C-alpha positions in Angstrom: -56.3 -67.5 -103.5 -56.1 -69.5 -106.5 -57.1 -69.5 -110.1 -57.6 -73.4 -110.3 -61.1 -74.0 -108.8 -60.2 -77.6 -108.0 -57.3 -76.6 -105.6 -59.4 -73.8 -104.1 -61.9 -76.4 -103.4 -59.9 -79.2 -102.0 -57.9 -76.5 -99.7 -61.1 -75.1 -98.6 -62.6 -78.7 -97.7 -59.7 -79.6 -95.9 -59.1 -76.7 -93.9 -62.6 -76.1 -92.9 -62.4 -79.9 -91.5 -59.4 -78.6 -89.3 -60.7 -77.1 -86.0 -63.5 -75.6 -87.8 -61.7 -73.1 -89.6 -63.8 -70.5 -91.4 -62.5 -70.0 -95.1 -62.9 -67.4 -97.9 -61.8 -67.9 -101.2 -60.9 -65.9 -104.1 -60.0 -66.7 -107.8 -57.7 -63.4 -108.5 -55.8 -60.7 -106.5 -58.7 -57.9 -106.9 -61.1 -60.3 -105.7 -59.0 -61.2 -102.8 -58.5 -57.5 -102.0 -61.9 -56.8 -102.0 -62.9 -59.6 -99.6 -59.8 -59.0 -97.2 -60.5 -57.1 -93.9 -57.6 -56.6 -91.5 -57.6 -58.3 -88.3 -60.0 -60.9 -89.6 -58.0 -63.6 -91.0 -55.2 -65.9 -89.4 -53.5 -66.6 -92.6 -53.5 -66.3 -96.4 -52.7 -69.1 -98.9 -51.6 -67.3 -102.2 -50.7 -68.8 -105.6 -47.5 -67.3 -107.0 -48.5 -66.9 -111.0 -51.9 -65.5 -111.2 -53.3 -63.5 -114.3 -53.6 -59.8 -113.8 -51.9 -59.9 -110.2 -49.3 -62.0 -109.1 -49.0 -63.7 -105.6 -46.2 -61.5 -104.7 -47.7 -58.1 -105.6 -50.8 -59.4 -103.8 -48.6 -60.2 -100.9 -47.3 -56.7 -100.8 -50.8 -55.1 -100.9 -52.0 -57.3 -98.1 -48.8 -56.5 -96.0 -49.8 -52.9 -96.4 -53.3 -53.3 -94.9 -52.0 -56.0 -92.1 -48.1 -56.3 -91.4 -48.9 -59.3 -89.0 -51.0 -61.4 -91.5 -49.0 -64.7 -92.0 -48.9 -65.4 -95.9 -47.9 -68.8 -97.5 -47.0 -68.6 -101.2 -48.0 -71.7 -103.3 -46.3 -72.3 -106.7 -45.7 -75.2 -109.1 -42.6 -73.9 -110.7 -40.2 -73.4 -107.6 -36.9 -71.7 -107.7 -34.5 -70.5 -104.9 -34.6 -66.8 -106.3 -38.6 -66.9 -106.1 -38.5 -68.2 -102.6 -35.9 -65.4 -101.3 -38.2 -62.9 -103.0 -41.3 -63.8 -101.4 -39.6 -64.0 -98.1 -38.3 -60.5 -98.6 -41.8 -59.3 -99.3 -42.8 -60.8 -95.8 -43.9 -64.3 -96.8 -44.1 -66.5 -93.8 -43.5 -70.0 -95.9 -43.4 -71.5 -99.2 -45.4 -74.4 -100.4 -44.4 -76.5 -103.7 -47.2 -77.8 -105.6 -48.1 -80.7 -105.6 -48.2 -80.8 -102.0 -49.9 -83.3 -99.6 -52.5 -82.1 -97.0 -50.3 -82.7 -94.1 -47.6 -80.1 -95.4 -50.7 -77.9 -95.6 -51.6 -78.7 -91.9 -48.2 -78.4 -90.7 -47.6 -75.0 -92.4 -51.1 -73.8 -91.2 -50.3 -74.9 -87.6 -47.2 -73.1 -87.6 -47.8 -69.9 -89.2 -50.9 -69.5 -87.1 -49.0 -70.3 -84.0 -46.4 -67.7 -85.1 -49.3 -65.2 -85.8 -50.8 -65.6 -82.4 -47.5 -65.1 -80.6 -46.6 -62.0 -82.8 -50.0 -60.3 -81.8 -49.4 -61.5 -78.4 -45.9 -59.8 -78.2 -47.5 -56.7 -80.0 -50.4 -56.3 -77.3 -47.6 -56.9 -74.7 -45.8 -54.3 -76.5 -48.5 -51.8 -76.6 -49.3 -52.6 -72.8 -45.7 -51.7 -72.0 -45.9 -48.5 -74.1 -49.1 -47.7 -72.5 -47.7 -48.2 -68.9 -44.6 -46.4 -69.9 -46.9 -43.3 -71.1 -48.8 -43.6 -67.7 -45.4 -43.7 -65.9 -44.2 -40.5 -67.8 -47.8 -39.1 -66.9 -47.5 -39.9 -63.1 -43.9 -38.7 -63.2 -44.9 -35.4 -64.7 -47.9 -34.9 -62.6 -45.8 -35.6 -59.3 -43.4 -33.1 -60.7 -46.2 -30.4 -61.1 -47.6 -31.4 -57.5 -44.0 -30.8 -56.1 -43.7 -27.8 -58.1 -46.8 -26.4 -56.7 -46.1 -27.4 -53.3 -42.6 -25.7 -53.6 -44.5 -22.3 -54.9 -46.7 -22.5 -52.2 -44.1 -23.1 -49.6 -42.3 -19.8 -51.1 -45.4 -17.8 -50.9 -46.1 -18.8 -47.6 -42.3 -18.3 -46.3 -41.9 -14.8 -47.9 -45.3 -13.7 -46.6 -44.1 -14.3 -43.1 -40.9 -12.3 -43.5 -41.5 -8.9 -42.4 -37.7 -7.3 -42.7 -35.8 -7.0 -46.0 -33.1 -8.5 -44.3 -35.0 -11.7 -43.4 -36.4 -11.9 -46.7 -32.7 -11.8 -48.4 -31.7 -14.5 -46.1 -35.0 -16.3 -47.0 -33.9 -16.1 -50.6 -30.7 -17.8 -50.0 -32.2 -20.6 -47.9 -35.4 -21.2 -49.8 -33.6 -21.5 -53.2 -30.9 -23.8 -51.7 -33.1 -26.1 -50.2 -35.8 -26.2 -52.9 -33.2 -26.5 -56.0 -30.8 -28.7 -53.9 -27.9 -26.3 -54.3 -25.2 -26.8 -51.9 -24.4 -23.0 -52.0 -26.6 -20.0 -52.5 -25.6 -16.2 -52.1 -27.7 -12.9 -52.6 -25.8 -10.0 -54.0 -27.4 -6.5 -53.7 -26.1 -3.8 -56.1 -24.9 -0.5 -54.4 -26.3 2.1 -57.1 -23.7 4.6 -56.4 -20.6 2.6 -56.9 -21.8 -0.5 -58.9 -20.6 -2.9 -56.4 -22.5 -6.3 -55.7 -22.2 -6.8 -52.1 -23.1 -10.2 -50.5 -26.2 -9.6 -48.3 -27.0 -13.3 -47.3 -25.3 -16.8 -47.8 -26.3 -20.1 -47.4 -23.1 -22.6 -47.6 -20.6 -19.9 -47.8 -18.8 -18.5 -44.9 -20.7 -16.4 -42.7 -17.8 -13.9 -43.2 -18.6 -13.4 -46.7 -21.5 -11.1 -45.8 -20.8 -7.5 -46.1 -17.9 -8.2 -48.7 -17.7 -7.1 -52.4 -18.5 -10.0 -54.6 -18.1 -8.0 -58.1 -18.9 -4.9 -60.1 -21.7 -4.5 -62.4 -21.1 -5.6 -66.1 -17.6 -6.7 -65.2 -16.5 -10.7 -64.3 -18.9 -13.5 -64.3 -21.2 -12.0 -61.6 -21.1 -8.6 -62.6 -22.1 -9.4 -66.3 -24.7 -11.8 -65.1 -26.5 -9.1 -63.0 -26.3 -6.4 -65.8 -27.5 -9.0 -68.4 -31.0 -9.3 -67.0 -31.2 -12.8 -68.1 -30.3 -16.1 -66.2 -26.9 -17.7 -66.8 -26.6 -21.2 -66.6 -23.4 -23.6 -66.8 -20.7 -25.2 -65.4 -17.2 -23.9 -64.3 -14.3 -25.9 -64.2 -12.5 -23.4 -62.0 -13.9 -21.6 -59.2 -15.1 -18.1 -59.7 -13.8 -16.0 -56.6 -16.1 -13.0 -55.1 -14.5 -10.8 -52.6 -12.1 -13.7 -51.6 -14.7 -15.7 -49.8 -17.1 -16.8 -52.4 -16.0 -19.6 -54.4 -18.5 -21.3 -56.8 -17.4 -24.4 -58.9 -19.3 -27.2 -61.0 -22.9 -26.5 -61.7 -23.8 -22.6 -61.4 -27.0 -20.9 -61.9 -27.0 -17.0 -61.7 -30.2 -14.8 -61.7 -30.6 -11.1 -61.7 -32.8 -9.9 -59.1 -34.9 -6.9 -60.8 -37.6 -4.4 -59.6 -39.5 -2.4 -62.2 -36.8 -3.7 -64.9 -34.1 -2.2 -63.1 -31.2 -4.2 -61.2 -31.2 -5.0 -57.6 -28.8 -7.5 -57.3 -28.1 -11.0 -58.1 -28.9 -14.6 -56.8 -25.9 -17.3 -57.0 -26.5 -20.8 -56.8 -23.6 -23.6 -57.2 -23.0 -27.2 -56.6 -26.3 -28.6 -57.3 -26.8 -32.1 -55.3 -25.5 -35.1 -57.2 -23.3 -33.0 -59.5 -26.3 -32.5 -61.6 -26.7 -29.5 -63.7 -29.4 -26.6 -63.1 -32.3 -27.3 -65.4 -35.2 -25.1 -66.9 -37.4 -25.9 -63.9 -34.9 -24.6 -61.5 -34.9 -21.5 -63.3 -38.5 -21.3 -63.2 -38.9 -21.8 -59.1 -36.1 -19.3 -58.6 -37.6 -16.7 -60.9 -40.8 -17.0 -58.9 -38.9 -16.9 -55.7 -37.2 -13.6 -56.8 -40.6 -12.1 -58.1 -42.1 -12.9 -55.0 -39.5 -11.6 -52.6 -38.9 -8.6 -55.0 -42.4 -7.5 -54.4 -42.2 -7.9 -50.6 -39.0 -5.9 -50.4 -40.7 -3.1 -52.4 -43.7 -3.3 -49.9 -41.4 -3.1 -47.0 -39.6 -0.3 -48.3 -42.8 1.7 -49.2 -44.0 0.9 -45.6 -40.7 1.7 -43.9 -41.0 5.0 -45.7 -44.4 5.7 -44.8 -43.8 4.8 -41.2 -40.4 6.9 -41.0 -42.8 10.1 -42.6 -45.5 9.1 -39.7 -42.8 9.1 -36.9 -41.3 12.2 -38.3 -44.5 14.2 -38.6 -46.0 12.8 -35.0 -42.6 13.7 -33.4 -42.4 17.3 -34.9 -45.9 17.5 -33.0 -44.7 16.3 -29.4 -41.5 18.7 -29.7 -44.1 21.7 -30.9 -46.1 20.6 -27.8 -43.0 20.1 -25.5 -41.5 23.3 -26.8 -44.5 25.3 -25.1 -43.5 24.1 -21.5 -39.9 23.8 -20.4 -40.9 21.8 -17.4 -41.9 18.9 -19.7 -39.4 19.0 -22.5 -38.0 15.4 -23.1 -40.9 14.0 -20.7 -42.2 12.0 -23.5 -38.9 10.4 -24.2 -38.3 9.5 -20.7 -41.6 8.0 -20.1 -41.3 5.9 -23.0 -37.6 4.6 -22.1 -39.0 3.7 -18.3 -42.0 2.0 -19.9 -40.0 -0.1 -22.5 -37.6 -1.1 -19.7 -40.3 -2.2 -17.4 -42.0 -4.2 -20.1 -38.6 -5.8 -20.7 -38.3 -6.6 -17.2 -41.8 -8.0 -16.9 -41.1 -10.4 -20.0 -43.5 -8.8 -22.5 -43.7 -9.7 -26.1 -41.4 -8.1 -28.7 -44.5 -6.6 -30.5 -45.8 -5.0 -27.2 -42.4 -3.5 -26.5 -42.3 -1.9 -30.1 -45.9 -0.5 -29.5 -44.4 1.1 -26.5 -41.4 2.7 -28.3 -43.7 4.3 -30.8 -46.8 5.3 -28.8 -45.3 5.8 -25.4 -43.6 8.9 -27.3 -47.1 10.1 -28.5 -49.0 9.3 -25.2 -49.4 13.1 -24.5 -49.7 14.3 -27.9 -53.4 15.5 -27.2 -52.0 18.4 -25.1 -51.3 20.3 -28.3 -55.1 20.9 -28.4 -55.3 22.5 -25.0 -55.1 26.3 -24.8 -51.8 27.7 -23.6 -53.1 29.5 -20.7 -54.3 26.6 -19.1 -51.4 24.3 -20.2 -48.7 26.7 -19.2 -50.5 27.9 -16.0 -48.2 28.3 -13.2 -50.6 28.3 -10.2 -53.1 25.6 -9.3 -55.7 24.7 -12.0 -59.4 25.5 -11.2 -61.6 22.5 -11.5 -63.0 24.0 -15.0 -59.4 24.2 -16.1 -58.7 20.7 -14.8 -61.4 19.3 -16.8 -60.0 20.8 -19.8 -56.8 19.4 -19.2 -58.5 15.9 -18.8 -59.7 16.0 -22.4 -56.1 15.6 -23.9 -56.2 11.7 -24.0 -59.4 11.9 -26.1 -58.1 14.6 -28.3 -54.9 12.5 -28.7 -56.7 9.6 -29.8 -58.5 11.6 -32.2 -55.2 12.8 -33.5 -53.8 9.4 -34.4 -57.1 7.6 -35.2 -56.6 8.3 -38.9 -53.2 6.9 -39.1 -52.1 3.3 -39.3 -51.6 2.7 -35.5 -52.4 -0.8 -33.9 -55.0 -1.1 -31.3 -52.6 -1.4 -28.6 -50.9 2.2 -29.6 -54.2 3.9 -29.7 -55.2 2.5 -26.1 -51.8 3.9 -24.7 -52.7 7.4 -26.2 -56.5 7.1 -24.7 -56.0 5.2 -21.7 -52.8 6.3 -19.9 -54.9 8.3 -17.2 -57.4 5.4 -16.2 -57.1 4.4 -12.7 -57.1 0.7 -11.5 -60.0 1.7 -8.9 -62.0 3.0 -12.0 -61.7 6.9 -10.8 -59.5 7.9 -14.0 -60.3 9.4 -17.5 -61.6 9.5 -19.9 -63.6 6.1 -19.9 -63.5 5.4 -16.1 -62.2 1.8 -16.8 -61.1 -0.1 -14.0 -58.7 -3.0 -13.2 -57.7 -5.3 -16.2 -60.4 -3.5 -18.4 -57.5 -1.0 -18.8 -55.1 -2.3 -21.5 -52.0 -3.5 -20.2 -49.7 -1.2 -22.0 -51.8 1.8 -21.1 -51.5 0.7 -17.1 -47.7 0.7 -17.7 -47.3 3.8 -19.2 -49.5 5.3 -16.3 -46.8 4.3 -14.0 -44.1 5.7 -15.8 -45.8 8.7 -16.7 -46.7 9.3 -12.8 -43.1 8.5 -11.8 -41.7 10.9 -14.1 -44.1 13.7 -13.3 -43.0 13.3 -9.7 -39.4 13.4 -10.4 -39.6 16.3 -12.7 -39.7 20.2 -11.3 -42.8 21.7 -12.1 -43.8 25.6 -11.8 -46.6 24.7 -9.2 -44.6 22.3 -7.0 -40.9 21.0 -6.4 -39.8 17.8 -7.7 -39.8 14.8 -5.5 -36.8 12.6 -4.9 -36.6 9.2 -6.2 -37.1 7.5 -2.7 -40.2 9.6 -2.3 -41.6 8.8 -5.7 -41.2 5.1 -5.2 -43.1 5.5 -1.9 -46.0 7.2 -3.6 -45.9 4.5 -6.3 -46.1 2.0 -3.5 -49.1 3.7 -1.8 -51.0 4.3 -4.9 -50.7 0.4 -6.1 -54.0 -1.4 -6.0 -55.8 2.3 -6.1 -54.6 4.4 -8.9 -52.0 1.8 -10.3 -51.9 -1.9 -11.2 -50.0 -3.6 -8.4 -48.2 -5.9 -10.7 -47.0 -3.3 -12.9 -45.8 -1.2 -9.9 -43.9 -4.2 -8.7 -42.5 -4.7 -12.4 -41.4 -1.1 -12.5 -39.8 -1.2 -9.1 -37.8 -4.5 -10.0 -36.8 -2.5 -13.2 -35.5 0.3 -11.1 -33.6 -2.3 -8.8 -32.1 -4.0 -11.9 -30.9 -0.7 -13.1 -28.8 -0.1 -9.7 -30.4 2.9 -8.9 -29.9 3.7 -5.2 -33.5 3.7 -4.0 -34.9 2.3 -0.8 -37.8 0.0 -2.0 -39.1 -0.8 1.6 -40.1 2.9 2.6 -43.5 2.0 4.4 -46.6 3.7 3.1 -48.4 6.7 5.0 -50.9 8.4 2.7 -52.5 7.6 -0.7 -52.9 10.4 -3.6 -53.2 10.8 -7.1 -49.9 11.1 -8.9 -50.9 12.0 -12.3 -49.2 14.2 -14.5 
């Protein structure tokens, strides 16, 4: 831009001839601003002295529109102050009139080269910033993916824990592993004494379990449990709990709550690498505690319901046994014999638990049999025997509405089925008869034979063993009889196990 037409025309002609540059000329500052478009021009030549708007004023406005634009100031009245002022305003160079065209060429090539280098640097800088943003986003995405994986792992792990003890230890193990803590402990609140008792540990001495680590509202742990909010920080000296818990360095305490009431406290310490615990650690541990608290509550509810169920059914069995002094404690003895046989045969833990519960209930259907039949001292008539045979089906109808497993219901219904298919109520045979029912059948027969009845005297243990052997393969599963006899032998009961068979008879109770 220059207000002298001959200078504008000479520069335009010369600069156009250099590498086919495209030029735009203006006679004033306002005209230059009107024609200017950011990013379109490689360089601007401005006359310093212009009417209405000086070159320095135009320079400032152009720089507002495009900070990277190289600007060369031209003047016929050079001074050091003027040069310094233009440079401060962002000018790239200063040409003094009159100047020769070689000076113009050299100046143009230099400022254009610098401009292109600046633009390339800006592009690289933007690319770097973009890459940094992508990297931050990737890191955040990785963190969130890991967080979701941890949440899934916590949910899966807690869902597979079926006792409150396993859950408390799981809280300590999972929180230490996923939050990279060197130490973790779960403290439970005794509502009567207000003491915080160590229930599970990770990284602490096992002897700490069962010890008192504080009191609600007192000391670091007690105040954290009572406060209801996470406590996060760093300890310079260890906090002692019961003489066995010592936490130093990074620390995170989270109250365990159920229905907004304190249940206990999770204590985490010594995060890996000496790092402090952060907000994401609080989030993960809170999720863990909420999930665990829900499971603990469900287990407590289930155990309460199961306890009530056991008590109710036990009362029914005792009421039934109270009618007949000869069968008193029969259900308990049958259950003990069946459980010991199952252990000798190597049955699984859940099968043994089913025997412990349902074995005690196997004769519960007898409560539906009329007393004059159930307590009859002489031999039963065929019609009366048919009535007695109804008790397994009656028993199943009693327990059907209760939350018993299939194995447990089978024990009640099928403990009088026979291996040869001549039993009742469904005339099942062989392995059609559920295993646990086959096992109870042997224990039931053995106890019936070795108990005194009004209509016959008890048999001796050797006689009972002999009859079990004789009935193996007809009334009883031979493998179960073998397991039962092995159990007796393991118990060191003095029973001759090699008595030869001489007859075959039904030994049902």
